[in-house]
RODO-2510 file (C-alpha; in nm, 4 decimals, decimal comma):
residues 62
     n   res          X          Y          Z
     1     x    -3,0825     8,2409    -3,1876
     2     x    -2,8309     8,5102    -3,2811
     3     x    -2,6151     8,2531    -3,4600
     4     x    -2,8918     8,0513    -3,6251
     5     x    -2,9032     8,1923    -3,9785
     6     x    -3,1564     7,9352    -4,1008
     7     x    -3,3990     8,0162    -3,8216
     8     x    -3,3627     8,3910    -3,8703
     9     x    -3,4241     8,3467    -4,2434
    10     x    -3,7317     8,1288    -4,1862
    11     x    -3,8751     8,3819    -3,9416
    12     x    -3,8126     8,6649    -4,1858
    13     x    -3,9718     8,4785    -4,4780
    14     x    -4,2807     8,3866    -4,2786
    15     x    -4,3114     8,7267    -4,1149
    16     x    -4,3045     8,5795    -3,7666
    17     x    -4,0953     8,6207    -3,4563
    18     x    -4,0112     8,4159    -3,1504
    19     x    -4,1584     8,5468    -2,8274
    20     x    -3,9545     8,5493    -2,5107
    21     x    -4,2573     8,6098    -2,2871
    22     x    -4,5718     8,4050    -2,2272
    23     x    -4,8687     8,4794    -2,4549
    24     x    -5,1486     8,7047    -2,3261
    25     x    -5,4019     8,5066    -2,1221
    26     x    -5,6851     8,6133    -2,3534
    27     x    -5,5099     8,4822    -2,6661
    28     x    -5,5823     8,1324    -2,7990
    29     x    -5,2406     8,0047    -2,6906
    30     x    -5,2742     8,1762    -2,3539
    31     x    -5,6122     8,0104    -2,2953
    32     x    -5,4676     7,6714    -2,3917
    33     x    -5,1774     7,7159    -2,1519
    34     x    -5,4094     7,8163    -1,8661
    35     x    -5,6415     7,5236    -1,9366
    36     x    -5,3503     7,2791    -1,9496
    37     x    -5,2103     7,4107    -1,6212
    38     x    -5,5496     7,3815    -1,4506
    39     x    -5,6207     7,0344    -1,5956
    40     x    -5,2917     6,8412    -1,6034
    41     x    -5,4812     6,5134    -1,6404
    42     x    -5,6373     6,6221    -1,9745
    43     x    -5,4400     6,5558    -2,2902
    44     x    -5,4839     6,8516    -2,5266
    45     x    -5,5931     6,7640    -2,8777
    46     x    -5,7089     6,9330    -3,1984
    47     x    -6,0546     6,9913    -3,0508
    48     x    -5,9082     7,2024    -2,7725
    49     x    -5,7086     7,4040    -3,0244
    50     x    -6,0216     7,4638    -3,2355
    51     x    -6,2097     7,5789    -2,9267
    52     x    -5,9283     7,8172    -2,8332
    53     x    -5,9122     7,9606    -3,1844
    54     x    -6,2912     8,0027    -3,1902
    55     x    -6,2912     8,1631    -2,8447
    56     x    -6,5232     7,8954    -2,7062
    57     x    -6,5124     7,7583    -2,3528
    58     x    -6,3090     7,4432    -2,3058
    59     x    -6,4592     7,1057    -2,2377
    60     x    -6,2784     6,8188    -2,0758
    61     x    -6,1695     6,5335    -2,2960
    62     x    -6,2628     6,6018    -2,6590
***
């Protein structure tokens, strides 16, 4: 990333950064990752993302 000026600019403009560690398990992305690892047969979709963002428990196929 050190040489990618466009990416650095985009991150600066949006006020974001790239993480080099996994997300916390209690974050929405962390919960999605844990669910996906525990249920490899389930294809994640927008419903799962909404549940993670809302902090709700995950169902199977949505």
